[in-house]
N, C-alpha and C positions, 0 to 999 in steps of 0.2 A: 945604809944597808942596800945591797943590790938585790934586785928581784931575780928569782930563778926563772929562766925561760920556760914557757909552756911547751910541753911535748908536742911534736908535730901531729896534726890530725891524721888519722888513718885514712888512706884513700878509700873511696867508695868501692864496695865489692862489685866487680865486673859481672855483668850478666853473661852467661855462657852464650856463645854464638849459636844461632839456630843450626842444627845439623841438617845437612842436605838430605833430602828424601832418598830412601833406599831404591826407589823405583822411578822410572820416567813415565809420567802419566799422559803423554801427548805424542802425536806424530808430528815431527818438525815440518814436514811437507804440508800437512793440513793447516798448520798455523800460517805458513808462508802463503798458501793459496787463499786463505781467508783475508789476509792482509792485502794481497794483490787484487782480490775482487773488490776491495774497498779503497783502492788507490793509495795504499800505504806500504810502508816497509817495516821490517822487524829488526830491531837492534839485537845484537848478540846477547846482551844481558837480559832481554825479555824472556828468553826460554827458561832460564833459571827461576825468574820471578813467577812465570806462569806455572811452572812445575810446583813451586812452593805454595802458590795459592790453591792449586788443586789438592795438594797434600794436606793443607790446613782444613779444607772443606771435608775431605774424607775422614780426617782425624776427629773432627767435631761430630760428624755423622756416626762414626764408630762409637764415640762416647755416649751419644743418645741411645744407640742400639743397646749398649751394655747396661745403661741406666734402666732400660726397660726389660732387662733380663732376656734379651734375644741374641741370637747369633747370626741373624740374617738382616743385612742392610735393606731398608725399605725406602721408597721414594720420600716419605714424610720425614725421614731422618735428615734429609738434605734441606 
């Protein structure tokens, strides 16, 4: 008797790509000036990463604020 082949395993569900933030949270020139003051350069992909990092910090702070039933972000939320 021949064995029936096993059905192919389902591919793992893909995690949706992180959406780009709706806003830009930085001034490009300020980031360039900071880098230049520290004898560095800024790669073109660094701006998106920096914006995403700031977005994540703000999103977490907003969550803490809502958890405490407030509508005003305070310093301790960060």
